[in-house]
N, C-alpha and C positions, 0 to 999 in steps of 0.2 A: 493524300489518303484521308486525312481528317475532314477536308472540305466535302468530299463525296459522302462520307459517313454522316456528317451533320445535315446535309441536304436530304439524304435518304430517310434518316430518322425524323426530320421535320415533316416530311411528307406523310410518314406513318402516323405521327401525332395529329396532324391536321385531319387525316382520315378518321382517326379515333374520335376527335372532337365532333366531326360531322355525324358519326354514328351515335355519339352521346346526345347530340342535339335531337336526333330522331327519337331516341328513347325518352328524352325529356318531354317531347310533345305527344308521343304515341304510347306512353307507358300505361299499363292496364290499371294501376292504382297509384296512390300518392307516395307510397314507400319506394316504388321503382323510380318515380320522378325525382325523389330526393336523392337516391343513390346515383342517378344519372347526373344530377347537378354537382354532387360531391366529386364524381369522377371527372367532370369537366374542369373543376378547380385543379385537380391533380394534373390533368393533361395540359392545362394552360401554364401551370408552373413548369412543367417539362419543356414546353415550347419557349418560355422566357429564358430558361437556363440554356437551351440550345442557341438562342439568339445571343446570349452573353458569351458563349464559346465562339460563335461565328464572328462577332465584332471584337473579341478579345478585351472585354471591359468587365469590371466588377459591379457596375451600376445595375445591371440586369439581375444579378444574384440577390441584391438587396430588395429589388422589386418582387422577385419570386418569394423571398422570405415574408414580405408584407402580405402578399396574396395568400400564402400558406396560413398565416395567422388569422386573417379574415375568413378564410374558408373553414378553418376549424371552428371558430366561434359561431359562424352562421350555421354550420351543420349541427353543432350542439344545440343551438337555440331552436332550430326548426324541429329537431327530434324531440326536444322537451315540449315544444308546442303541440306536436302530434300526440304525444303520450298524455299530457295533462290538460291541454286546452289553454294554458297561459304560460308565459315565460317567467314572469316574476311572481314569486309566491307571497 
Protein backbone atom coordinates (compact mmCIF):
# COMPACT_ATOMS: atom_id res chain seq x y z
CA UNK A 1 0.00 0.00 0.00
CA UNK A 2 2.80 2.43 0.87
CA UNK A 3 4.56 1.68 -2.41
CA UNK A 4 1.59 2.73 -4.53
CA UNK A 5 1.01 5.80 -2.39
CA UNK A 6 4.60 6.96 -2.77
CA UNK A 7 4.46 6.43 -6.54
CA UNK A 8 1.15 8.30 -6.88
CA UNK A 9 2.27 11.23 -4.75
CA UNK A 10 5.61 11.39 -6.61
CA UNK A 11 3.76 11.68 -9.90
CA UNK A 12 1.62 14.47 -8.47
CA UNK A 13 4.68 16.35 -7.20
CA UNK A 14 6.39 16.04 -10.59
CA UNK A 15 3.26 17.46 -12.26
CA UNK A 16 3.33 20.33 -9.76
CA UNK A 17 7.01 20.93 -10.58
CA UNK A 18 6.22 21.09 -14.29
CA UNK A 19 3.41 23.58 -13.67
CA UNK A 20 5.72 25.67 -11.49
CA UNK A 21 8.32 25.64 -14.22
CA UNK A 22 5.71 26.94 -16.65
CA UNK A 23 4.79 29.72 -14.21
CA UNK A 24 8.47 30.54 -13.77
CA UNK A 25 8.90 31.17 -17.49
CA UNK A 26 5.47 32.62 -18.29
CA UNK A 27 4.83 34.66 -15.17
CA UNK A 28 3.38 38.09 -15.84
CA UNK A 29 5.72 39.89 -13.44
CA UNK A 30 8.78 39.28 -11.30
CA UNK A 31 6.86 38.60 -8.08
CA UNK A 32 5.00 35.69 -9.71
CA UNK A 33 8.28 34.25 -10.93
CA UNK A 34 9.79 34.53 -7.47
CA UNK A 35 6.80 32.74 -5.93
CA UNK A 36 7.06 30.01 -8.56
CA UNK A 37 10.74 29.54 -7.73
CA UNK A 38 9.96 29.32 -4.02
CA UNK A 39 7.22 26.77 -4.69
CA UNK A 40 9.65 24.75 -6.79
CA UNK A 41 11.96 24.57 -3.79
CA UNK A 42 9.12 23.27 -1.64
CA UNK A 43 8.08 20.71 -4.25
CA UNK A 44 11.65 19.49 -4.71
CA UNK A 45 11.92 19.04 -0.94
CA UNK A 46 8.73 16.95 -1.02
CA UNK A 47 10.12 14.85 -3.86
CA UNK A 48 13.39 14.23 -2.02
CA UNK A 49 11.51 13.21 1.12
CA UNK A 50 9.42 10.80 -0.95
CA UNK A 51 12.64 9.30 -2.34
CA UNK A 52 13.87 8.87 1.22
CA UNK A 53 10.69 7.00 2.09
CA UNK A 54 10.98 4.90 -1.08
CA UNK A 55 14.60 3.87 -0.46
CA UNK A 56 14.19 3.69 3.36
CA UNK A 57 17.22 5.82 4.12
CA UNK A 58 17.73 8.95 6.18
CA UNK A 59 20.33 10.49 3.88
CA UNK A 60 17.62 12.04 1.70
CA UNK A 61 16.06 13.74 4.70
CA UNK A 62 19.33 15.53 5.42
CA UNK A 63 19.52 16.64 1.79
CA UNK A 64 15.95 17.94 2.02
CA UNK A 65 16.87 19.92 5.12
CA UNK A 66 19.86 21.45 3.34
CA UNK A 67 17.73 22.44 0.34
CA UNK A 68 15.11 23.93 2.69
CA UNK A 69 17.73 26.15 4.33
CA UNK A 70 19.16 27.27 0.99
CA UNK A 71 15.67 27.93 -0.36
CA UNK A 72 14.74 30.09 2.61
CA UNK A 73 17.92 32.16 2.44
CA UNK A 74 17.73 32.65 -1.32
CA UNK A 75 14.06 33.64 -1.19
CA UNK A 76 14.73 36.15 1.58
CA UNK A 77 17.70 37.59 -0.35
CA UNK A 78 15.73 37.89 -3.59
CA UNK A 79 12.80 39.57 -1.83
CA UNK A 80 15.16 42.05 -0.19
CA UNK A 81 16.77 42.73 -3.55
CA UNK A 82 13.37 43.37 -5.15
CA UNK A 83 12.35 45.77 -2.39
CA UNK A 84 15.55 47.79 -1.95
CA UNK A 85 17.75 47.13 -4.95
CA UNK A 86 20.65 45.78 -2.89
CA UNK A 87 21.13 42.85 -0.57
CA UNK A 88 23.78 44.14 1.82
CA UNK A 89 23.17 47.52 3.39
